[in-house]
The first five atom37 places (N, CA, C, CB, O) and aatype in JSON, in Angstrom:
{
  "aatype": [12, 0, 6, 10, 3, 0, 18, 6, 0, 6, 19, 10, 6, 15, 18, 6, 11, 7, 3, 10, 5, 15, 10, 0, 16, 14, 3, 6, 10, 0, 1, 9, 11, 0, 0, 0, 1, 0, 16, 0, 9, 11, 3, 1, 1, 19, 2, 9, 1, 10, 15, 15, 7, 3, 10, 19, 3, 9, 5, 16, 1, 0, 10, 6, 6, 7, 9, 14, 18, 5, 16, 10, 9, 0, 7, 19, 10, 8, 11, 18, 19, 16, 7, 1, 10, 16, 6, 1, 1, 15, 19, 14, 0, 15, 1, 1, 1, 6, 15],
  "atom_mask": [
    [1, 1, 1, 1, 1],
    [1, 1, 1, 1, 1],
    [1, 1, 1, 1, 1],
    [1, 1, 1, 1, 1],
    [1, 1, 1, 1, 1],
    [1, 1, 1, 1, 1],
    [1, 1, 1, 1, 1],
    [1, 1, 1, 1, 1],
    [1, 1, 1, 1, 1],
    [1, 1, 1, 1, 1],
    [1, 1, 1, 1, 1],
    [1, 1, 1, 1, 1],
    [1, 1, 1, 1, 1],
    [1, 1, 1, 1, 1],
    [1, 1, 1, 1, 1],
    [1, 1, 1, 1, 1],
    [1, 1, 1, 1, 1],
    [1, 1, 1, 0, 1],
    [1, 1, 1, 1, 1],
    [1, 1, 1, 1, 1],
    [1, 1, 1, 1, 1],
    [1, 1, 1, 1, 1],
    [1, 1, 1, 1, 1],
    [1, 1, 1, 1, 1],
    [1, 1, 1, 1, 1],
    [1, 1, 1, 1, 1],
    [1, 1, 1, 1, 1],
    [1, 1, 1, 1, 1],
    [1, 1, 1, 1, 1],
    [1, 1, 1, 1, 1],
    [1, 1, 1, 1, 1],
    [1, 1, 1, 1, 1],
    [1, 1, 1, 1, 1],
    [1, 1, 1, 1, 1],
    [1, 1, 1, 1, 1],
    [1, 1, 1, 1, 1],
    [1, 1, 1, 1, 1],
    [1, 1, 1, 1, 1],
    [1, 1, 1, 1, 1],
    [1, 1, 1, 1, 1],
    [1, 1, 1, 1, 1],
    [1, 1, 1, 1, 1],
    [1, 1, 1, 1, 1],
    [1, 1, 1, 1, 1],
    [1, 1, 1, 1, 1],
    [1, 1, 1, 1, 1],
    [1, 1, 1, 1, 1],
    [1, 1, 1, 1, 1],
    [1, 1, 1, 1, 1],
    [1, 1, 1, 1, 1],
    [1, 1, 1, 1, 1],
    [1, 1, 1, 1, 1],
    [1, 1, 1, 0, 1],
    [1, 1, 1, 1, 1],
    [1, 1, 1, 1, 1],
    [1, 1, 1, 1, 1],
    [1, 1, 1, 1, 1],
    [1, 1, 1, 1, 1],
    [1, 1, 1, 1, 1],
    [1, 1, 1, 1, 1],
    [1, 1, 1, 1, 1],
    [1, 1, 1, 1, 1],
    [1, 1, 1, 1, 1],
    [1, 1, 1, 1, 1],
    [1, 1, 1, 1, 1],
    [1, 1, 1, 0, 1],
    [1, 1, 1, 1, 1],
    [1, 1, 1, 1, 1],
    [1, 1, 1, 1, 1],
    [1, 1, 1, 1, 1],
    [1, 1, 1, 1, 1],
    [1, 1, 1, 1, 1],
    [1, 1, 1, 1, 1],
    [1, 1, 1, 1, 1],
    [1, 1, 1, 0, 1],
    [1, 1, 1, 1, 1],
    [1, 1, 1, 1, 1],
    [1, 1, 1, 1, 1],
    [1, 1, 1, 1, 1],
    [1, 1, 1, 1, 1],
    [1, 1, 1, 1, 1],
    [1, 1, 1, 1, 1],
    [1, 1, 1, 0, 1],
    [1, 1, 1, 1, 1],
    [1, 1, 1, 1, 1],
    [1, 1, 1, 1, 1],
    [1, 1, 1, 1, 1],
    [1, 1, 1, 1, 1],
    [1, 1, 1, 1, 1],
    [1, 1, 1, 1, 1],
    [1, 1, 1, 1, 1],
    [1, 1, 1, 1, 1],
    [1, 1, 1, 1, 1],
    [1, 1, 1, 1, 1],
    [1, 1, 1, 1, 1],
    [1, 1, 1, 1, 1],
    [1, 1, 1, 1, 1],
    [1, 1, 1, 1, 1],
    [1, 1, 1, 1, 1]
  ],
  "atom_positions": [
    [[0.84, -1.18, 0.0], [0.0, 0.0, 0.0], [0.89, 1.24, 0.0], [-0.96, 0.0, 1.22], [1.91, 1.27, 0.68]],
    [[0.49, 2.25, -0.75], [1.26, 3.48, -0.85], [1.23, 4.23, 0.48], [0.71, 4.36, -1.99], [0.26, 4.14, 1.24]],
    [[2.29, 4.97, 0.75], [2.35, 5.77, 1.96], [1.37, 6.93, 1.87], [3.79, 6.3, 2.2], [1.22, 7.55, 0.82]],
    [[0.7, 7.22, 2.97], [-0.28, 8.29, 3.01], [0.4, 9.62, 3.28], [-1.36, 8.02, 4.07], [1.36, 9.7, 4.06]],
    [[-0.11, 10.69, 2.63], [0.39, 12.01, 2.97], [-0.33, 12.47, 4.25], [0.17, 13.04, 1.79], [-1.2, 11.76, 4.76]],
    [[0.04, 13.63, 4.77], [-0.5, 14.1, 6.06], [-2.02, 14.22, 6.03], [0.12, 15.45, 6.43], [-2.69, 13.83, 6.98]],
    [[-2.57, 14.77, 4.93], [-4.02, 14.94, 4.83], [-4.73, 13.59, 4.81], [-4.39, 15.74, 3.57], [-5.72, 13.39, 5.5]],
    [[-4.2, 12.66, 4.01], [-4.82, 11.33, 3.92], [-4.78, 10.62, 5.27], [-4.11, 10.49, 2.85], [-5.74, 9.95, 5.65]],
    [[-3.66, 10.75, 5.98], [-3.54, 10.12, 7.29], [-4.55, 10.72, 8.27], [-2.11, 10.29, 7.84], [-5.13, 10.01, 9.09]],
    [[-4.76, 12.04, 8.17], [-5.73, 12.71, 9.04], [-7.15, 12.22, 8.75], [-5.65, 14.23, 8.87], [-7.92, 11.97, 9.68]],
    [[-7.49, 12.1, 7.47], [-8.82, 11.62, 7.09], [-9.01, 10.18, 7.57], [-9.02, 11.71, 5.56], [-10.06, 9.84, 8.12]],
    [[-8.01, 9.34, 7.36], [-8.11, 7.94, 7.79], [-8.29, 7.86, 9.31], [-6.86, 7.15, 7.36], [-9.11, 7.09, 9.79]],
    [[-7.53, 8.65, 10.04], [-7.65, 8.64, 11.5], [-9.05, 9.08, 11.94], [-6.59, 9.57, 12.13], [-9.64, 8.47, 12.83]],
    [[-9.57, 10.13, 11.31], [-10.93, 10.59, 11.63], [-11.96, 9.52, 11.33], [-11.27, 11.87, 10.86], [-12.89, 9.31, 12.1]],
    [[-11.78, 8.83, 10.2], [-12.71, 7.76, 9.82], [-12.67, 6.63, 10.86], [-12.35, 7.2, 8.42], [-13.71, 6.16, 11.32]],
    [[-11.46, 6.22, 11.21], [-11.31, 5.12, 12.16], [-11.86, 5.47, 13.55], [-9.84, 4.73, 12.27], [-12.32, 4.58, 14.27]],
    [[-11.82, 6.74, 13.93], [-12.37, 7.18, 15.21], [-13.9, 7.29, 15.16], [-11.76, 8.53, 15.61], [-14.56, 7.36, 16.19]],
    [[-14.45, 7.3, 13.95], [-15.89, 7.47, 13.8], [-16.33, 8.92, 13.81], [0.0, 0.0, 0.0], [-17.5, 9.23, 14.04]],
    [[-15.37, 9.83, 13.57], [-15.67, 11.26, 13.59], [-16.38, 11.76, 12.32], [-14.4, 12.03, 13.78], [-16.97, 12.83, 12.33]],
    [[-16.31, 10.99, 11.26], [-16.9, 11.43, 9.99], [-18.35, 10.99, 9.89], [-16.1, 10.9, 8.8], [-18.7, 9.88, 10.27]],
    [[-19.19, 11.87, 9.36], [-20.61, 11.55, 9.17], [-21.0, 11.88, 7.74], [-21.5, 12.32, 10.18], [-20.55, 12.86, 7.16]],
    [[-21.85, 11.05, 7.19], [-22.34, 11.26, 5.84], [-23.28, 12.46, 5.78], [-23.05, 10.01, 5.32], [-24.07, 12.7, 6.69]],
    [[-23.18, 13.21, 4.69], [-24.08, 14.33, 4.46], [-25.27, 13.93, 3.58], [-23.32, 15.5, 3.82], [-26.19, 14.72, 3.36]],
    [[-25.23, 12.7, 3.08], [-26.27, 12.23, 2.17], [-27.58, 11.97, 2.93], [-25.82, 10.95, 1.44], [-27.57, 11.44, 4.04]],
    [[-28.68, 12.36, 2.31], [-29.99, 12.09, 2.89], [-30.36, 10.64, 2.62], [-31.08, 13.07, 2.31], [-29.79, 10.02, 1.72]],
    [[-31.31, 10.08, 3.37], [-31.73, 8.7, 3.09], [-32.23, 8.51, 1.65], [-32.84, 8.29, 4.08], [-31.97, 7.48, 1.03]],
    [[-32.95, 9.5, 1.12], [-33.43, 9.41, -0.28], [-32.26, 9.38, -1.26], [-34.36, 10.58, -0.61], [-32.26, 8.62, -2.22]],
    [[-31.27, 10.23, -0.99], [-30.1, 10.28, -1.87], [-29.33, 8.97, -1.81], [-29.2, 11.46, -1.49], [-28.88, 8.47, -2.84]],
    [[-29.16, 8.42, -0.62], [-28.48, 7.13, -0.49], [-29.22, 6.03, -1.23], [-28.34, 6.76, 0.99], [-28.6, 5.19, -1.88]],
    [[-30.54, 6.02, -1.14], [-31.34, 5.02, -1.85], [-31.16, 5.15, -3.36], [-32.82, 5.15, -1.48], [-31.03, 4.15, -4.06]],
    [[-31.16, 6.39, -3.84], [-30.97, 6.63, -5.28], [-29.59, 6.17, -5.74], [-31.17, 8.12, -5.62], [-29.45, 5.55, -6.8]],
    [[-28.56, 6.46, -4.95], [-27.2, 6.07, -5.29], [-27.06, 4.55, -5.27], [-26.19, 6.7, -4.31], [-26.43, 3.97, -6.16]],
    [[-27.64, 3.9, -4.27], [-27.58, 2.45, -4.19], [-28.28, 1.79, -5.38], [-28.2, 1.96, -2.89], [-27.79, 0.81, -5.94]],
    [[-29.43, 2.33, -5.76], [-30.16, 1.79, -6.91], [-29.35, 1.95, -8.19], [-31.52, 2.48, -7.06], [-29.3, 1.04, -9.01]],
    [[-28.71, 3.11, -8.35], [-27.88, 3.34, -9.54], [-26.69, 2.39, -9.55], [-27.4, 4.8, -9.59], [-26.32, 1.86, -10.6]],
    [[-26.08, 2.17, -8.4], [-24.94, 1.26, -8.31], [-25.35, -0.17, -8.66], [-24.32, 1.31, -6.91], [-24.64, -0.87, -9.38]],
    [[-26.51, -0.59, -8.15], [-26.99, -1.94, -8.48], [-27.24, -2.08, -9.97], [-28.27, -2.25, -7.7], [-26.87, -3.08, -10.58]],
    [[-27.89, -1.08, -10.56], [-28.2, -1.13, -12.0], [-26.92, -1.14, -12.83], [-29.09, 0.05, -12.41], [-26.84, -1.81, -13.85]],
    [[-25.93, -0.39, -12.38], [-24.66, -0.33, -13.11], [-23.89, -1.62, -12.96], [-23.82, 0.85, -12.61], [-23.21, -2.04, -13.9]],
    [[-23.98, -2.25, -11.8], [-23.21, -3.45, -11.53], [-23.75, -4.68, -12.25], [-23.17, -3.71, -10.05], [-23.02, -5.66, -12.43]],
    [[-25.0, -4.66, -12.65], [-25.59, -5.81, -13.32], [-25.09, -5.82, -14.77], [-27.16, -5.77, -13.26], [-25.45, -4.98, -15.59]],
    [[-24.26, -6.79, -15.04], [-23.7, -6.92, -16.38], [-24.1, -8.29, -16.91], [-22.14, -6.73, -16.39], [-23.42, -9.29, -16.66]],
    [[-25.2, -8.33, -17.63], [-25.71, -9.61, -18.08], [-25.57, -9.82, -19.59], [-27.15, -9.73, -17.69], [-26.05, -10.82, -20.12]],
    [[-24.93, -8.88, -20.27], [-24.74, -9.02, -21.72], [-23.29, -8.73, -22.06], [-25.69, -8.08, -22.5], [-22.63, -7.93, -21.39]],
    [[-22.81, -9.35, -23.09], [-21.44, -9.15, -23.55], [-21.5, -8.54, -24.95], [-20.63, -10.49, -23.55], [-22.32, -8.94, -25.78]],
    [[-20.63, -7.57, -25.21], [-20.52, -6.99, -26.54], [-19.06, -6.96, -26.95], [-21.12, -5.56, -26.57], [-18.16, -6.92, -26.11]],
    [[-18.84, -7.0, -28.23], [-17.5, -6.86, -28.78], [-17.49, -5.63, -29.66], [-17.06, -8.13, -29.58], [-18.38, -5.44, -30.49]],
    [[-16.49, -4.78, -29.48], [-16.36, -3.59, -30.31], [-14.94, -3.49, -30.83], [-16.75, -2.32, -29.52], [-14.0, -4.01, -30.23]],
    [[-14.8, -2.82, -31.95], [-13.47, -2.57, -32.5], [-13.11, -1.12, -32.21], [-13.42, -2.88, -34.03], [-13.91, -0.21, -32.45]],
    [[-11.91, -0.92, -31.71], [-11.39, 0.41, -31.42], [-10.05, 0.57, -32.12], [-11.25, 0.64, -29.89], [-9.36, -0.4, -32.39]],
    [[-9.71, 1.81, -32.41], [-8.37, 2.04, -32.94], [-7.36, 1.76, -31.83], [-8.21, 3.51, -33.5], [-7.67, 1.88, -30.64]],
    [[-6.17, 1.39, -32.22], [-5.13, 1.11, -31.23], [-4.87, 2.33, -30.36], [-3.83, 0.67, -31.92], [-4.69, 2.2, -29.15]],
    [[-4.85, 3.51, -30.96], [-4.61, 4.74, -30.21], [-5.68, 5.0, -29.18], [0.0, 0.0, 0.0], [-5.39, 5.37, -28.04]],
    [[-6.96, 4.8, -29.57], [-8.05, 5.0, -28.62], [-7.95, 4.01, -27.45], [-9.42, 4.85, -29.32], [-8.15, 4.39, -26.3]],
    [[-7.63, 2.77, -27.76], [-7.53, 1.77, -26.71], [-6.4, 2.11, -25.74], [-7.3, 0.38, -27.31], [-6.55, 1.99, -24.52]],
    [[-5.27, 2.55, -26.27], [-4.15, 2.94, -25.4], [-4.57, 4.12, -24.52], [-2.91, 3.32, -26.25], [-4.27, 4.13, -23.33]],
    [[-5.26, 5.1, -25.11], [-5.73, 6.25, -24.31], [-6.71, 5.82, -23.23], [-6.39, 7.29, -25.23], [-6.64, 6.31, -22.1]],
    [[-7.62, 4.91, -23.56], [-8.59, 4.41, -22.58], [-7.87, 3.65, -21.47], [-9.65, 3.49, -23.27], [-8.17, 3.85, -20.3]],
    [[-6.94, 2.81, -21.84], [-6.2, 2.04, -20.83], [-5.38, 2.97, -19.94], [-5.29, 1.01, -21.51], [-5.26, 2.73, -18.73]],
    [[-4.81, 4.01, -20.52], [-4.04, 4.98, -19.73], [-4.94, 5.7, -18.75], [-3.34, 5.99, -20.65], [-4.6, 5.84, -17.58]],
    [[-6.09, 6.17, -19.24], [-7.03, 6.88, -18.36], [-7.52, 5.95, -17.24], [-8.23, 7.43, -19.17], [-7.63, 6.37, -16.09]],
    [[-7.82, 4.7, -17.58], [-8.28, 3.74, -16.56], [-7.19, 3.51, -15.51], [-8.67, 2.4, -17.23], [-7.48, 3.42, -14.32]],
    [[-5.95, 3.42, -15.96], [-4.85, 3.25, -15.02], [-4.75, 4.45, -14.08], [-3.53, 3.05, -15.78], [-4.53, 4.29, -12.88]],
    [[-4.92, 5.65, -14.63], [-4.9, 6.87, -13.81], [-6.03, 6.87, -12.79], [-5.01, 8.11, -14.71], [-5.86, 7.35, -11.67]],
    [[-7.19, 6.32, -13.18], [-8.34, 6.28, -12.29], [-8.3, 5.09, -11.34], [-9.62, 6.23, -13.11], [-9.05, 5.04, -10.36]],
    [[-7.41, 4.13, -11.61], [-7.29, 2.96, -10.75], [-8.4, 1.94, -10.95], [0.0, 0.0, 0.0], [-8.77, 1.24, -10.01]],
    [[-8.92, 1.86, -12.18], [-9.99, 0.9, -12.47], [-9.64, 0.14, -13.75], [-11.37, 1.63, -12.62], [-8.85, 0.62, -14.56]],
    [[-10.22, -1.05, -13.94], [-10.01, -1.78, -15.19], [-10.57, -0.99, -16.38], [-10.66, -3.18, -15.11], [-11.58, -0.3, -16.25]],
    [[-9.9, -1.1, -17.54], [-10.35, -0.31, -18.67], [-11.75, -0.71, -19.15], [-9.37, -0.44, -19.81], [-12.48, 0.14, -19.66]],
    [[-12.13, -1.97, -18.99], [-13.49, -2.37, -19.39], [-14.52, -1.68, -18.51], [-13.65, -3.91, -19.3], [-15.59, -1.3, -18.98]],
    [[-14.2, -1.51, -17.22], [-15.1, -0.82, -16.3], [-15.23, 0.65, -16.7], [-14.58, -0.93, -14.85], [-16.32, 1.21, -16.65]],
    [[-14.13, 1.26, -17.1], [-14.17, 2.64, -17.56], [-15.07, 2.77, -18.79], [-12.75, 3.15, -17.88], [-15.9, 3.67, -18.86]],
    [[-14.9, 1.89, -19.75], [-15.73, 1.93, -20.97], [-17.2, 1.76, -20.61], [-15.29, 0.82, -21.97], [-18.05, 2.52, -21.09]],
    [[-17.51, 0.78, -19.76], [-18.91, 0.54, -19.37], [-19.48, 1.76, -18.65], [-19.01, -0.7, -18.46], [-20.63, 2.13, -18.87]],
    [[-18.67, 2.39, -17.8], [-19.13, 3.57, -17.07], [-19.42, 4.75, -17.99], [0.0, 0.0, 0.0], [-20.42, 5.45, -17.83]],
    [[-18.54, 4.96, -18.96], [-18.75, 6.05, -19.92], [-20.01, 5.8, -20.73], [-17.53, 6.2, -20.85], [-20.8, 6.71, -20.94]],
    [[-20.19, 4.58, -21.2], [-21.39, 4.26, -21.97], [-22.65, 4.42, -21.11], [-21.31, 2.83, -22.52], [-23.67, 4.93, -21.59]],
    [[-22.59, 4.01, -19.86], [-23.75, 4.15, -18.96], [-24.09, 5.63, -18.77], [-23.46, 3.48, -17.6], [-25.26, 6.02, -18.83]],
    [[-23.08, 6.45, -18.53], [-23.33, 7.88, -18.37], [-23.93, 8.48, -19.64], [-22.02, 8.62, -18.0], [-24.81, 9.33, -19.57]],
    [[-23.45, 8.03, -20.8], [-23.98, 8.55, -22.07], [-25.46, 8.2, -22.23], [-23.18, 7.97, -23.25], [-26.26, 9.08, -22.54]],
    [[-25.82, 6.96, -22.03], [-27.2, 6.56, -22.26], [-28.17, 7.1, -21.21], [-27.3, 5.06, -22.29], [-29.37, 7.18, -21.45]],
    [[-27.63, 7.48, -20.04], [-28.5, 8.07, -19.02], [-28.47, 9.59, -19.05], [-28.08, 7.59, -17.64], [-29.08, 10.25, -18.2]],
    [[-27.77, 10.16, -20.04], [-27.76, 11.62, -20.21], [-26.87, 12.36, -19.23], [0.0, 0.0, 0.0], [-27.01, 13.57, -19.07]],
    [[-25.97, 11.66, -18.56], [-25.11, 12.32, -17.57], [-23.69, 12.55, -18.07], [-25.07, 11.5, -16.32], [-22.82, 12.94, -17.29]],
    [[-23.45, 12.31, -19.35], [-22.13, 12.53, -19.92], [-22.07, 13.92, -20.53], [-21.78, 11.44, -20.97], [-22.88, 14.25, -21.39]],
    [[-21.13, 14.71, -20.09], [-20.99, 16.05, -20.64], [-19.76, 16.09, -21.52], [-20.9, 17.11, -19.51], [-18.74, 15.46, -21.22]],
    [[-19.85, 16.83, -22.6], [-18.74, 16.93, -23.54], [-17.73, 17.94, -23.05], [-19.25, 17.3, -24.94], [-18.09, 19.03, -22.6]],
    [[-16.47, 17.57, -23.15], [-15.39, 18.47, -22.78], [-14.37, 18.45, -23.91], [-14.73, 18.07, -21.42], [-13.93, 17.38, -24.33]],
    [[-14.0, 19.6, -24.37], [-13.05, 19.69, -25.47], [-11.64, 19.56, -24.95], [-13.22, 21.01, -26.23], [-11.06, 20.53, -24.46]],
    [[-11.06, 18.37, -25.06], [-9.65, 18.18, -24.74], [-9.13, 17.04, -25.59], [-9.43, 17.9, -23.21], [-9.88, 16.15, -25.98]],
    [[-7.87, 17.07, -25.86], [-7.24, 16.05, -26.67], [-6.26, 15.28, -25.79], [-6.52, 16.68, -27.92], [-5.41, 15.89, -25.15]],
    [[-6.37, 13.94, -25.75], [-5.44, 13.17, -24.94], [-3.99, 13.47, -25.34], [-5.73, 11.67, -25.07], [-3.71, 13.75, -26.5]],
    [[-3.1, 13.41, -24.37], [-1.68, 13.74, -24.62], [-1.09, 12.93, -25.76], [-0.86, 13.51, -23.36], [-0.29, 13.45, -26.53]],
    [[-1.47, 11.66, -25.87], [-0.89, 10.83, -26.93], [-1.39, 11.2, -28.31], [-1.19, 9.37, -26.66], [-0.81, 10.78, -29.31]],
    [[-2.45, 12.0, -28.38], [-3.02, 12.4, -29.67], [-2.57, 13.79, -30.09], [-4.52, 12.35, -29.6], [-2.79, 14.18, -31.24]],
    [[-1.95, 14.56, -29.19], [-1.53, 15.92, -29.52], [-0.38, 15.9, -30.5], [-1.14, 16.69, -28.26], [0.53, 15.08, -30.39]],
    [[-0.42, 16.79, -31.45], [0.66, 16.9, -32.42], [1.3, 18.26, -32.29], [0.14, 16.67, -33.87], [0.63, 19.27, -32.07]],
    [[2.59, 18.28, -32.41], [3.29, 19.57, -32.36], [3.08, 20.29, -33.65], [4.81, 19.39, -32.08], [3.08, 19.68, -34.73]],
    [[2.88, 21.61, -33.56], [2.65, 22.42, -34.76], [3.93, 22.96, -35.29], [1.69, 23.57, -34.47], [3.93, 23.67, -36.3]]
  ]
}
């Protein structure tokens, strides 16, 4: 396990003491739990073709996020179909070209 910085150690200590309390309302927790259950149910398999560059970028981003790249892809698709994906204009570092 990676060494914690001072802030992380403070948060962990507060958590272990029971000093932290959730700000989420019961309704909000129920909504989040339902969304998590719906997202976690993976009962179909699909195969898609991606460019090598896109796959490398996806795998890099997943590594940065600390999740498997298939999970990242599924999450992005889920956000898209539920209308929660917002467009942001940025180009991955591996795709940038010098002018």
